[in-house]
N, C-alpha and C positions, 0 to 999 in steps of 0.2 A: 724663159723660168729671169730673168731679174733676182739680184743679186744684191749687197748692203756696198760691194766697190763702184756698180754702177748708181746707186743711191749720190757716193760719193764725186763720181763721174757728172752725173747729171747736175748736182749743186754746181762744181766750183765750174759749170760754163756758166754758171749764172750770176751777173753783179754782186757786189756785195757781201758775200752769205760767209761766215762764220762757221765755223767744225768747232763742238766741245761740251760738255756734260749737263744733259737735260735731266732736270727735275730731280728726286729728292735719289732715281736709286745709280742718280753720278755712268747712265746710260746715255749713247752718242746720238744728240740732237745736232741741223740746221738750223737753223738763222739768218735771219734780213733785217737789218735795221732792231737790231735788239729782239725783235721777234720771233720764236721759232715757226717754220712753216715747211719741217720734217724732221721725224725723231724714234728709234732706235721706241718697241715699242709689246714686248713677248707678252703674252697671255697671262693674267693674273691667275689662282684656282677659281674666283670667284666666278673671271668669264668665261674656263673650261664649264664650269658647271652649266652657267645661264646660257650656253650653244646647245649643250646636250641636253639643257633640258626645253629645248626648241626643236631639236629633234637637228642641229645644226650643223654639217662637218666642224670638228676641231681643227686647227691648221696649227702643222707638226711643222715649223721651217721657219722661216726667218719673218719675223712683220715691223710694220712703218706706221704711225702713225704719218698720214699729210691733210694740213687744214686745207680745206673747201668754204664756201660761204653755205650756208646754212642754206639757202635758196637752190640751192642746186647739190647739196649733199643725200636725195633722196633718188632724185639722175645718176648719180655717180654711180650709190650701191647695186645698181639696175645695171649700169652697164659697163665696168668694167672690172676687167677678169681681173677675180679675188680682192676684191673691197667687200667687206663687214662690217656691221654694229655689233657691238654690242650695247647693255645698256649704261656701261660706265661714260658712255661714251651718246649718252639722251642729248639732248640740247647743245651741243660741247659741235662747234663748226672744225668737225675732221671727220677722217674715217681710217678702218685700220686696212691692210692691203698684208698681204701675205704676196712675199716676193715672187717666192716658187709659182704664183696663178698667172703673171703678166710679166709679159712681153716689156720691155725695153724701150718700146715706143711706142705705150703705152703710160709705161712707169714716166715717163720723160716728162708726156705731158700733164699728167697731173704733176707730180711732184713743182712744174713750171707753172700751173695753177695755183697753186699752193702758195708759189713765192711771194706773186703777184699781187695771188690776196693779201701779201703782207706786206711789200714791200710798199715805200714813201712812192707816192703818185707819182713825181722826177722821175724817182731813177724807175718806176715801173715803166712812164711813158717811152723818157729813154732806148732803155730795151728795146719793146716793140717799134719807134721809130726809127731805129737801126737792123729791123729785122728780125730783132732776138725772139720769138716768137711762133 
C-alpha cells in the first residue's frame, strides 16, 4: 500500500522535480521542467457517478493522477494495480491511481515513467545513463 509520503519520496529521487500547487483546486502536484507528471486528484461527484453507473468500485482513499504516454495508457490500466479511468480523462495522457491499491515498487515504476514522459530529453537521458531507472 502506497501513500502520499511515498509519492514524495519517489518524486524527490528524480532530477529537477518541483512540488507545488496543481490546478485550480490548489492541490499538491509534482513537475519537471514546468510539466506536471503526478498530482493529487480526488474524485469529483461526476467521477463517482460515472464509476457507479459502470458498476465499478469507487476508490475511497488517496488518489493521484500520473502521466502516461497515450500509447501505453490501456496497458497501464490493464496491468497496474489500483489504476483506473474516468471519462473526464478520455483522450488525456494520464491515469488515476488509488494509492491504497498499489505497492511502492509499482508506484515508483509508474511515477518514474510519468517523469520520463515529461522530462526534457537531456535530463531523461542523463538519468537513464546514470542507471536511475
